Structure formats: structure tokens, C-alpha cells
N, C-alpha and C positions, 0 to 999 in steps of 0.2 A: 655658414651660417643665412646666406642668403635664401629666402625662402620665395622671391619673385623675381623674376627675369629685370634684367637692369634696364632695358629700353622695351617698351611694349606700346604700341601704335591703338592710340584709345577713340582717333577718328581721323578724317582726311586731313584735317589741320594740325594736329597735336599730337605729341607723343608723352608719355608717361616715363619718368625717368626715377627709378631707385638708386638710392646711393648706397653701393657697394659696403659691406663690413669692413673693407680694406680700407676706405676711404671716409668712415667714419668719424674719426678726428680730425679731417681735412676736407671737408665735403668741397669748397671751394676750388683743388686739386683738380678733384673728379670732372666739377663743370668745366673748367679750363681744358682738360683733356677732351670733353664731350664737344667743347667750341672751335677744338682745331681738328676733330675727326676728318679724315677722308672720306667722300662719300661714294669714291671709289678704293674700296679695299684690297682689290684684286690688283692694282697699279701703284704696289707701294715703291717699287725702283724709279719710276716717272716721277711719282709725289715729290719723292726726297729729294731727285734731282731739279724738279721745278723749285723747290723751297729755298735749295744751294742757291741757283741762278737769280732768284729773286732776292736773297739777302745778300751776296754779293754785290748786286746792283744797288742797294739800298741796304745799308748798313743800318737804319733805322728801324728795321723790321728784326732785329735781332733775338729780344725777347719774342717777338710773335713765332720764328721761325723756329725756335728750341723748343716751345709748345708743341708746332705742328711735327717734330721730327719726335717727340716723346711719345703721341699720341701714333704715330706709325708704327712703334715698338721695335723690337730686337731688331727686325730687316733692315732697318735704316741704318744699323752703326756703320755698315762700310763706307756708307757715303758721307758720314761725319767724319771718319778717321782721316781725309785727306786735306780736313780745316783743322786739326787740332794744331798744327802749328803755321797756320795763317797769318801772315804779317799784319792784318789790320785786328784789331781788337775787337769788335762787334761781334763779326763773323765766327771768329776763334771763340769768343765765349758763348754764343748762343752752342756754336758744336758743341764745346765740353761739359757744356749744361748739363744737354740732350745725353752724352753719353755717357755721363756721371749716375744718369738717372735710371740709364737702359743698363750700368753694372759693364759697362766696357773697361776692362784692368789697362789697355792701354791711353784711357784719360788722365790715368794718374800721375803720372810725371810731367805730362803737360799742364795740368791743373796746378800742381807745386812751381813750375816754374812762372806761371801767370801769378800766383799768389806772390811772389816774390819780386815782379819786376813790371806788374800794368798799373793802371791807374787805382784810386785809392780804393771807387765802387768796386770796380774788377777784381779789386785783389779780396776784398771783403766777402765777395760774391764765391771765388775760388776756396777762399780756407771754411765757408758755410758748408759749402759742397761737401770737402775734404772731411769734416766735422761728422758728416753723416755717412761716410763708407764705412766698408768695416775694416776695421782698425786693421794695419801692419807696420810692422819696422820701418817701411820706406816713408809712411804718411807722418807715423811719428816724429823720426827725425828731420824731414822736411818741414814740418808744422815748430818743433821746439827751437828752430833756427830764428824765428820770426819773432820770439819772444823777447829777443833783440832788437827789433826793428826800433827804428827811430819814430815811427809812427805808433803813437799811442793808442789811436782806434785799432790799427792792425797787433797789437800786443794784448789789446781787449779781446778782440774777437778770436784771437789765436789760443788765448787761455780758455776762453768759452769750447771750441771745438776740440783742443786736446782735454777738457775735462768731460764732454761727451762722448769720446773715444777711452774713456777710461785711463788716461796715460798715469802711470803709479806715480810723477814726476810731480803730479799736483795733489799738492797735500791740505788735506781739509779737515779742520776741527770744529766742532761743536763746543761752543764756551757758555756753558750751562743752559742749552738749549736755547738761549736767547738769538744768538748768530752764528753763523758759519764763518771761521778764518780760513781763509785760505793762501799756503804760501806756493808762491811761482820763481822756479829758477829763472832769472832774468839779469844781465848787465846793465837792465835802463830802469833804476828805482821808481817803481810808481805805486801808487796807493788809492786802490779803488773802492767806492763805497755803493751799495746797489741793495736797494728793498723790494724791488719786485718778487714777488714769490719769498723763498726765504732771506730775510737780511745775511749782507754778506759783507765783511771787509775783505779786500784782496789786495795782498802786498808780493809785489814784483820786487826781488832781489832780496835772500834770505838773510843776507848780513846787513841790511839796514838799521841803522843806530842813530840816536840823537846824537848831536854837538855838545861841549862842553867849552865854557862852563854856561850853565844852565840855569834862568830863574825864570820862574813863569807861574802868576798863579791865575785862579779861574774862578770865577761863582762865589765871589764877594770874600775871597782868602778861603775859600771851603776845602780846595784843593791846590796846594805849591807844590811845585817841583824844581829841585834845588840841587847842581852839581859842581865842583869846582875843576878847573882845567885837570885831566889825569885822575881824577877819581874814577872807580871803577865800577860804582855804582851810583845811580840816582836815588836822591832821599825824598819821600816821598810824604808829605802831611795830607790829610783826610778827614776832616769832620764829617761825619753823614749826616748831622743834625747841631741846631742849636744846644738841646739838652746832653749831647754825648760827646764825653771828651774824644780831641785829636787824635789821631793813631800814626805813630811814625813808623814807616816802612823805608828798606833798601831794596832797591828794584833792579835788573841788571837795564842796560840803558839801549839794548838792541828792540826794536820798535815790535816785534811779535812779540817779544816777552810783555813789553807796556800793554799790548791789546789784550792777551791773555788775564793780567794783573787787573785791568781796570774792569774786565767784564765778569772777571768769576768772583763769586761770593764764597769764602772761604767756611768750610763747614767741617762737624765732626767727619760725614764721609770722604768729602773731598778736602783736606785740611791744607792746601797751597793756599799760600798769600793770595788775596786779592779785595777789592772793595765794592765789589758788586755792582757796578755800577748797569746802567742800563743801554741800549743798544745805539740810543741818540744821545745818550750823556758820554758812551766811550767815542763816536764820532766827532762830539764835541772836545773832547779834552786830544784827540791827534791830529783835529784841525787846527787846533790852538797851537801845537806844537810846531805845526808845517809852516802856519801862516805868520808866523814868530821866527822864522828862518831855525828850528833847531831840528827840522828833517830836510835833506836835501833827497829831493822825490819830485817828480809829476806827482798831482792830486787832481781827482776826476769822478764826480760824483754819477749817477746814473741819469740824471737829469741833462747834463753836458751834452753825455752821448748822443741823446733824442734830439737836443737841440742841433748838435752838428748833421746826424743823417738828414733831418730836415732842410739845413742849409745845402746838401749836396744836392737833394732830392729839388730844390726848387732849381737847381744850377743844370738838372738834367732836360733835354728837352722832350716834348711829348710828340708821342707820334700815334697813329692810327690805332683802334683797338683790335684791328685785323687784317692783314695782310691777304688776298687773294691770291695764294701761291701758284695754284692750279690751271690759272686760266688759260694758259697753253696745254693744257691736259685737253684732249678728245674725252670728253663727258657723253656719259651716257643717254645724257638729256637734259635740256635746259633747266628743268626743273631742280632737278637733283642738284646740280651745281649753283642752285641760289642757297646761301647759307645766310643768315642775320648777321649783322656785322656788330651788333650789339645784342646781349642778353639783359634786361633791365635789373632785373632780381635771382640771386642765386636759389635753386630750387630745393626745397626740401622733399624729405619723403613723401610720396603722392602728389606732388605737385607737378604741372606741365609746365612745358616750355613751347613756343612757336616750332614750327618745325621748319 
């Protein structure tokens, strides 16, 4: 559907760029590829080798190296493959990132290895890349094992990758259109709350259940949960408002059933028992159970993940925007090798950037 050339000279000093339709949803990726494109397209092998030498000499340029290899295209893949099992993490991740982007199937097993054994940020990057690849049994089996990882962030990012791949083991239920309940098989119980996009509650460990004896009251005794040791069910007392008599229910102690019960509003069309709590009220009830020690699991909210990511980012050293990897290549002209080190703004359709 593109009607104009991707790049067109506007003057002796400017080039007009048009974002292709394939990058319409991610123009920043297009800009990165432009910024890292070689001005010697006939020298792919030599450029790929120069990038390799530079990143091995300075692993801090790993991110820049990955973009440069991506911009070189599939012809750079043979140069990447020798780094897929490189012992140093920076060059290895750069090569795997570019290999995955360029659809090299040989990158898959090494991405899975690094997802299991690398530093946390590298593991997260590998899992995210695997989630964007074409689903196959090898990827699904490799990622499923990470649902039992001791690192909470790894379990969460693996769940998101498997959901993106459409793994049938990741169950999803709409609770009256208010929120999604995801059930994730895991040996490490975890409760996760997220509100970005569609609100959801994610439960890792399908056998998660409340402890007994249990006695919990909330919201000025509008909600009371009670069970004795050995009771097969929990008694739930709920008073919707001061003018409505309290209702008493017997509910399964399994946490997935409690979440459904809290959020579901019983109607003629959907007569299953429920007290019709809102998403925030359901979160509040589950959180009270967890914080009172009645649910044995990790608990994480979306805000916690954002803060953890920011902490990891602060621990990462900053490097230059662009490494000039091809300085040792014979240039066609000094002017052609002059590439700006920074583009101040991302170009939109019809904008111009310095040549």
C-alpha cells in the first residue's frame, strides 16, 4: 500500500523519509534501522565483520551492533551464527537479537539457553524475542519450564510470551466483561494484578487455595469469610448495602473459584453464584486474604514490575547512541561515511532528517 518511495532526496542537504506501511505501528523501529543502515550496501560481509570486531572489542556497543546487523539484512546472518554461543553475554545477546529479527532458525535453541541462564535483563529480552517468533513445540516447551522459575519477573514475562504465542495451557476467562482471569500452570504460586489494557488477575498454580481455619472481615463487616479446620468450603457472608439483607454462600476454597465468585453477578442467564464485586473490589478482597496469610503465594501488582524495571535500568551503564563500526572499511568518499550520531526527533511521514 505504499505510494511513495521510502527515501527521496529533497535537496543536497536533506532526504525525505516515508515510513513504510509495515512499520506504521512501530515507526521508531524504522528510524533505528535507517540510523544504522550502511552507506556501503555492496559491502555487507565486510560491514558485518567490522561490526563483529567492534562489539567483541567493546561489548558496551551490543545494542548498536544488533541494530546494525538488523539493518544489513539476511546476508549478515552467517556472520552472526558464530556468536550465538559466544561466552560473553553482550556480543552473544546482540547476535541472537539480530538473528531472531532476521528469522534465523538457528537462533532459537540458543535464545532458549540464554533465557534460562543469563542475567535477568538478558533473560527477559530473550523470552520477549521468543514470544514474537513463530510458535513451535520447541519454543513452547522451553518457555513452559520457565513458569516455575524462582524469579517472579521471569515467570511473568514468560506468561506474557506464551499468551502471545497462543499456548493452549494459558487459560483465560472473562468475568462478566469486567476483567480477565488467567490460570497459569506453575509450581510457584503467584498472584498478579494488571490494569493496562484489559484489567486482569493472573493466578500461577491452579491448585492454589486458602488456608483454614479462616476468619476475615472487610468493609465494615459487609464481607465476612469463615471456615474451620477441615471444612471443605468457605462460608461467605455478604451484605451488598445497608438496606439489603446479608446473603450467605458456601464457596470452594480454591482461589480461582473465589475470584470467579467475587466478580460474577448472578443472573437468570448466568445463575452461577456470585456477589458481583467490581474489579478493584475483587482485587481488594484477594489482597486482604493474601496479606492476612490465608493464601501462600507471591503477590505482585503491575506497578511493582514498572518500579523493578526502572531499578534495573538505573543499574545499566549508558553508552554512546551509535558506534561507528565501519571506520576500518574503505569508504567510497569521506562525505558518505559521515553519519549523524543522533537524530533529535523521530521523523513522521513527510518530515525531513539531516543527511
